[in-house]
C-alpha positions, 0 to 999 in steps of 0.5 A: 197766199200759198200756192201748192203744186200737187203733182203725181210722180216722184222721180222726175229728171233733174232738169224738171226739178231745177226748172220748178225750183227756179221759178218757185224760188222767185215767188216770195212774199205775198205769193209763195209756192210749194211742190207736193209730189204724190207717189204714182199708184201701182199700175197693171196692164189690165187696170189703171183705174185703181192707180188713178184712184189711189193718186186721187186719194193721196192728192185729196189728203195733201190738199187739206180741207180749205184749199181752192183746187185747180185741176190741170186738164187738157180740155180745161179753160185756157187762160191768158197771163192777165186772166190768170193774174186776175183769177189769182187776185180774186182769190186773195180775198177768199182763199188762203191757199190754192192747189194746182193738181197735175195727175199721173199718166192716166190723168186726174182722179174724178174726185179732184175734178169734182172738187176743182173750182177751176179746170185749167188748160195750159195747152191743148197739147198733152204735155209730159208731166214734168214739162207741165210742172215747169209750164205751170210754175212759170205761168204762176210766177208770170201772173204774180209779176203782173199783179205786182207790176213787175216788168217780167211780163211784157205781153 
């Protein structure tokens, strides 16, 4: 199964890229992860809605028609690692790819939320987008280790 992390923003610090690559490279075989960076929309002080809409359109184009969409939202559903593992395992039978979407500074476009099969919160805190990327990728890796019976997750 292909797991896509579709995230707004293209110029993140090296530590973010290194952290994402570390966990993405560990995902091989049945579960693979790829990062798709979406350029941020142009913002003005008086109007951020156009930028958010542009980001949403770019995300939708990157998703493809058949992807199962997960919207990363502060007010989404919190999942434990075993719950995330079960959710992923259930999708193996009805999805070829799952796209986890992280919005830009103003959040996700409503079009992404409407298409989402799951609205997932990795924390009740608002996280910097780079840190959220690493948390999501590590959480996915951890969930896959639970599925495969690997001892990484000892929770």
